[in-house]
C-alpha positions in Angstrom: 18.6 -39.9 9.7 20.5 -38.9 6.6 24.2 -38.3 6.9 23.9 -35.3 4.6 20.5 -33.5 5.1 18.7 -32.1 2.1 19.9 -28.6 1.3 17.4 -25.9 2.5 16.4 -23.2 0.0 16.2 -20.3 2.4 15.5 -17.9 -0.5 12.3 -19.8 -1.3 11.3 -19.6 2.3 11.8 -15.9 2.4 10.0 -15.5 -0.9 7.0 -17.2 0.7 7.3 -15.0 3.9 7.5 -11.8 1.8 4.5 -12.9 -0.3 2.5 -13.5 2.8 3.3 -10.0 4.1 2.1 -8.6 0.7 -1.1 -10.7 0.9 -1.7 -9.3 4.4 -1.2 -5.7 3.2 -3.5 -6.3 0.3 -6.3 -7.4 2.6 -5.5 -4.3 4.8 -6.1 -1.9 1.9 -9.3 -3.8 0.9 -10.6 -3.5 4.5 -9.8 0.2 4.8 -11.4 1.0 1.5 -14.5 -1.3 1.9 -15.3 -1.1 5.6 -18.6 -2.8 5.2 -16.7 -6.0 4.6 -14.4 -5.4 7.6 -15.6 -8.5 9.6 -14.8 -11.0 6.8 -11.6 -9.3 5.8 -10.4 -9.3 9.4 -10.9 -13.0 9.5 -8.9 -13.4 6.3 -6.1 -11.2 7.7 -6.0 -13.3 10.9 -5.4 -16.4 8.8 -2.5 -14.6 7.0 -1.0 -13.6 10.3 -1.2 -17.3 11.5 0.5 -18.4 8.2 3.2 -15.8 8.9 3.8 -17.3 12.4 4.1 -20.8 10.8 6.5 -19.6 8.1 8.7 -17.8 10.7 8.7 -21.0 12.9 9.7 -23.1 9.8 12.6 -20.7 9.0 13.9 -20.7 12.5 13.6 -24.5 12.8 15.5 -25.0 9.6 18.2 -22.4 10.6 18.8 -24.3 13.8 19.3 -27.6 11.8 21.4 -26.2 8.9 25.2 -26.0 9.2 25.9 -23.8 6.2 23.6 -20.9 5.2 23.8 -18.7 2.0 23.7 -15.6 4.2 25.0 -15.0 7.7 22.8 -16.9 10.2 22.1 -13.8 12.4 20.9 -11.8 9.3 18.5 -14.6 8.4 17.1 -14.7 11.9 16.7 -10.9 11.9 15.0 -10.9 8.5 12.5 -13.6 9.6 11.7 -11.8 12.8 11.2 -8.4 11.2 9.0 -9.8 8.4 6.9 -11.5 11.1 6.7 -8.2 13.0 5.3 -6.5 9.9 2.4 -8.8 9.5 1.8 -9.0 13.3 1.5 -5.2 13.4 -0.8 -5.0 10.4 -3.0 -7.6 12.1 -2.8 -5.6 15.4 -4.1 -2.5 13.7 -7.1 -4.4 12.3 -7.7 -6.3 15.5 -7.9 -2.9 17.4 -10.4 -1.6 14.9 -12.5 -4.7 15.6 -12.1 -4.5 19.4 -12.7 -0.7 19.5 -15.8 -1.2 17.2 -14.6 1.4 14.8 -17.4 2.3 12.4 -15.5 3.6 9.4 -12.0 4.2 8.1 -10.2 7.5 7.5 -8.4 8.9 4.5 -5.1 8.8 6.4 -5.6 5.1 7.4 -6.3 4.3 3.7 -3.2 6.3 2.6 -0.9 4.6 5.1 -2.3 1.2 4.2 -1.7 1.7 0.5 1.9 2.8 1.1 2.4 -0.2 3.3 1.2 -2.4 0.5 3.6 -0.7 -1.9 6.4 -1.2 0.6 5.5 -4.9 0.9 5.6 -5.3 -2.9 9.0 -3.7 -3.0 10.3 -6.0 -0.3 9.1 -9.0 -2.3 11.1 -7.8 -5.3 14.1 -7.1 -3.1 14.3 -10.8 -2.0 14.0 -11.9 -5.7 17.1 -9.7 -6.5 18.9 -10.9 -3.4 18.5 -14.5 -4.6 20.0 -13.5 -8.0 22.8 -11.7 -6.2 21.8 -8.5 -8.1 23.0 -6.3 -5.2 22.7 -3.0 -7.2 19.0 -3.6 -7.5 18.7 -4.7 -3.9 20.2 -1.3 -2.8 17.8 0.6 -5.1 14.8 -1.2 -3.6 16.1 -0.5 -0.1 16.3 3.2 -0.9 12.7 3.0 -2.1 11.6 1.3 1.1 13.2 4.1 3.1 11.4 6.7 1.0 8.1 5.0 1.6 8.8 4.8 5.3 9.4 8.6 5.4 6.1 9.1 3.5 4.2 7.0 6.0 5.8 8.9 8.8 4.5 12.2 7.3 1.0 10.6 6.9 1.2 9.5 10.6 2.0 13.0 11.7 -0.8 14.5 9.5 -3.2 11.9 10.9 -2.4 12.8 14.5 -2.7 16.5 13.7 -6.1 16.0 12.1 -7.3 13.7 14.9 -6.5 16.3 17.6 -7.8 19.2 15.6 -11.1 17.7 14.3 -12.2 14.9 16.6 -13.9 16.0 19.8 -14.5 12.6 21.4 -11.3 11.8 23.5 -12.0 8.1 23.5 -12.1 8.0 19.7 -8.9 10.0 19.6 -7.2 7.4 21.8 -8.6 4.5 19.7 -7.4 6.0 16.4 -4.0 7.1 17.8 -3.3 3.4 18.7 -4.4 2.2 15.3 -2.2 4.7 13.5 0.7 3.8 15.7 0.5 0.1 14.7 0.5 1.1 11.0 3.4 3.4 11.5 5.3 0.7 13.5 4.7 -1.8 10.7 6.4 0.7 8.3 9.3 1.0 10.7 9.8 -2.8 10.7 9.8 -2.7 6.9 12.6 -0.1 7.1 14.4 -2.5 9.5 14.2 -5.2 6.8 15.7 -2.8 4.3 18.5 -2.0 6.7 19.3 -5.7 7.2 19.3 -6.2 3.5 21.7 -3.3 2.9 24.0 -4.8 5.5 23.9 -8.2 3.7 24.8 -6.4 0.4 27.8 -4.7 2.1 29.0 -8.1 3.3 28.6 -9.8 0.0 29.0 -7.3 -2.8 
């Protein structure tokens, strides 16, 4: 065993984790827009979710073995957990669509999915700026993540309103309500990531 272990590049690990979330959100949009390919795309998304679990496990393991970290240890733990939550919830929404044998998507599901993808892309950029210690840009991106979360919240409310107004099958209402909730929860976890990043900026700026 080496007396001085090799330095861990946590920024590179989080870049990979954020990229994986973006990859998952990209597949989500593709699935919502091309529902005829839902089966194959769901399998792809499951693989991305599994990759997310492995990346999270790797980050946690390295955190437990690293004495000095570039950012407070508890913040790195929280970031890893929230990023993992985002991809888990995206997968949960698609898994429910498969289990519930949903036949087609909705315009609200497509809209929420597109905004989730945009959010994931902004999170990815935020980690790049964090590595550069460009804290002003980190804050700007966090504000954008919060704005997108508010937009997804509005889409969620609109989706529920349309669901209860236009759908007569109570079972279908229950199914779609759960799917929408998973998408909205994924957005909330993205906002959690932004809040943690803002806290890191306040500590280090």
